[in-house]
C-alpha positions as CSV (number, residue, x, y, z in Angstrom):
1,M,2.4,7.5,29.7
2,A,1.5,8.7,26.3
3,L,-1.8,10.2,26.1
4,Y,-3.8,8.6,23.1
5,P,-7.3,9.9,21.9
6,P,-10.0,8.4,23.3
7,I,-10.6,6.0,20.0
8,E,-12.5,2.6,20.8
9,E,-11.8,1.1,17.8
10,S,-8.2,-0.8,16.9
11,A,-5.7,1.0,15.4
12,D,-6.0,-1.4,12.4
13,E,-9.6,0.1,11.9
14,V,-8.9,3.4,12.1
15,R,-5.9,3.6,9.6
16,A,-8.7,1.4,7.4
17,V,-11.0,4.4,7.8
18,L,-8.4,6.7,7.1
19,A,-6.9,5.6,3.9
20,P,-9.4,6.7,1.6
21,L,-8.8,10.5,3.0
22,R,-5.2,10.1,3.0
23,N,-2.9,12.5,0.5
24,S,-0.5,11.2,-1.6
25,I,2.7,13.2,-0.2
26,S,5.3,11.5,2.2
27,V,7.5,13.0,4.6
28,A,10.9,11.7,4.6
29,L,13.4,12.2,7.0
30,F,17.1,11.4,6.5
31,A,19.4,10.6,9.7
32,H,17.3,12.5,11.8
33,E,19.1,11.7,15.0
34,N,16.6,13.3,17.6
35,A,14.3,10.6,18.6
36,F,12.2,12.5,20.3
37,S,11.6,15.5,17.2
38,V,10.8,12.7,15.1
39,G,7.8,11.6,17.4
40,G,6.5,14.8,17.0
41,I,7.1,14.8,13.3
42,I,4.9,12.2,13.1
43,R,2.4,13.5,15.1
44,V,2.4,16.8,12.8
45,A,2.5,14.4,9.4
46,H,-0.8,12.4,11.0
47,S,-2.7,16.0,11.1
48,F,-2.0,16.6,7.1
49,L,-2.9,12.6,6.5
50,V,0.1,11.9,4.6
51,R,0.3,8.8,2.6
52,E,3.7,7.5,4.8
53,I,6.4,8.9,6.8
54,I,9.6,7.2,5.8
55,I,12.7,7.3,8.0
56,I,16.1,7.0,6.3
57,G,18.7,5.6,9.2
58,T,18.8,3.4,12.5
59,E,18.1,6.0,14.8
60,P,15.1,5.0,16.5
61,Y,12.0,7.6,17.3
62,Y,10.3,8.4,20.4
63,P,6.5,7.0,20.1
64,K,5.3,9.0,23.1
65,A,6.2,12.0,21.6
66,S,3.8,11.4,18.9
67,M,1.2,11.2,21.4
68,G,0.1,8.1,19.6
69,M,-0.6,8.8,16.5
70,H,2.3,6.5,15.2
71,R,-0.4,3.3,15.7
72,F,-2.1,5.2,12.8
73,E,0.5,5.7,10.4
74,S,2.8,4.1,7.7
75,I,5.9,4.9,9.1
76,R,8.5,2.8,6.8
77,V,12.5,2.5,7.8
78,F,15.3,2.5,5.4
79,R,18.5,1.6,6.2
80,D,20.1,4.1,3.7
81,D,19.7,6.8,1.3
82,E,20.3,4.0,-1.5
83,Q,17.3,1.9,-0.5
84,F,15.0,5.0,-0.2
85,F,16.0,6.7,-3.7
86,E,15.5,2.6,-5.0
87,Q,12.3,2.5,-2.8
88,V,10.4,6.0,-3.9
89,R,11.6,5.4,-7.8
90,G,9.0,7.4,-9.9
91,R,8.0,9.8,-7.4
92,L,9.4,13.0,-6.6
93,V,11.8,13.8,-4.2
94,W,11.7,17.8,-3.0
95,A,14.8,18.2,-0.3
96,V,14.0,20.8,1.8
97,E,17.5,22.9,2.5
98,K,18.1,26.3,2.3
99,E,21.9,26.6,1.7
100,R,20.8,25.2,-2.0
101,A,17.4,26.0,-2.5
102,T,16.2,27.0,-6.1
103,R,12.9,27.9,-5.2
104,S,11.1,28.7,-1.9
105,V,8.2,26.7,-0.7
106,F,5.9,29.9,-1.2
107,D,6.9,29.9,-5.1
108,P,3.4,30.0,-7.1
109,R,4.0,27.1,-8.9
110,P,2.1,24.0,-8.1
111,F,3.4,21.4,-5.7
112,P,3.2,18.0,-7.7
113,T,0.3,15.3,-6.4
114,D,2.5,12.2,-5.6
115,V,5.9,14.5,-3.9
116,V,8.4,12.9,-1.4
117,F,9.5,15.7,0.9
118,L,12.8,15.1,2.1
119,F,14.0,16.7,5.6
120,G,17.8,16.4,6.6
121,S,18.8,16.4,10.9
122,E,19.2,19.6,12.6
123,R,22.8,18.9,13.1
124,G,24.0,17.7,9.9
125,G,21.1,18.8,7.2
126,L,21.2,16.8,3.9
127,P,24.7,15.6,2.3
128,S,25.4,17.0,-1.4
129,A,24.8,13.2,-2.7
130,V,21.3,13.4,-1.5
131,L,20.4,16.7,-2.7
132,D,22.1,16.1,-6.2
133,R,19.6,13.0,-6.5
134,S,16.5,15.0,-5.4
135,D,14.4,16.6,-8.0
136,E,14.1,19.7,-6.4
137,V,15.5,21.9,-3.1
138,I,13.2,24.1,-1.7
139,G,14.0,26.5,1.2
140,L,12.0,28.2,3.9
141,P,12.9,31.9,3.9
142,M,14.2,33.1,7.4
143,Y,14.5,36.4,8.3
144,G,16.5,36.0,11.8
145,V,20.4,34.7,12.1
146,N,19.9,31.5,12.9
147,N,20.7,29.6,9.8
148,S,17.7,26.8,10.3
149,F,14.4,26.2,11.9
150,P,13.6,22.7,14.0
151,V,13.3,19.8,11.6
152,S,9.8,19.7,13.7
153,V,8.7,23.0,12.7
154,A,10.0,22.9,8.9
155,V,7.6,20.1,8.5
156,G,4.9,22.0,9.9
157,M,5.7,24.8,7.7
158,V,6.1,22.9,4.7
159,L,2.9,20.8,5.3
160,S,0.7,23.6,6.2
161,E,1.6,25.4,2.6
162,W,1.1,22.5,0.9
163,G,-2.4,21.9,3.0
164,R,-3.2,25.6,2.2
165,R,-2.9,24.8,-1.5
166,H,-4.2,21.2,-1.4
167,Y,-7.6,22.3,0.5
168,G,-7.9,25.7,-0.5
169,A,-7.9,28.9,1.7
170,G,-10.0,29.1,5.1
171,L,-11.1,25.3,4.3
172,A,-11.0,23.4,7.7
173,V,-10.7,19.8,7.5
């Protein structure tokens, strides 16, 4: 049984209250292959009040893992990368991928305001065709022998860095 926050209002009412507080960034997950992880990512993305969570592919996500936060989020599902890029046309897409990164997530240059952060699966990453269509490929520095972070951790790291820049150091909201 999922543990829902003790909120008396309906999910629609909560979404309406949160709407003006939402940020313009989005999180997109390509062929994630881990339904439980996606539930956790929904929970993390909610903590940063992202505009939307985009799931590319047909794999389901596990709502229980979101601890009820899926009820308050805009979750869009696209069948493939073609539909994804068509739907986000006009917005910048920043793929998060270590091997082809052209800059670090900690690079001091500003983040765009209306960016879609795109993450691949832990097993397959992001295909070259998707990376080629992305506006930027950013990487997360690693210091051990591991080749990647769990996707939910990577999402948290990128959103945390975005939040640090957007909200200012030391500000808690």
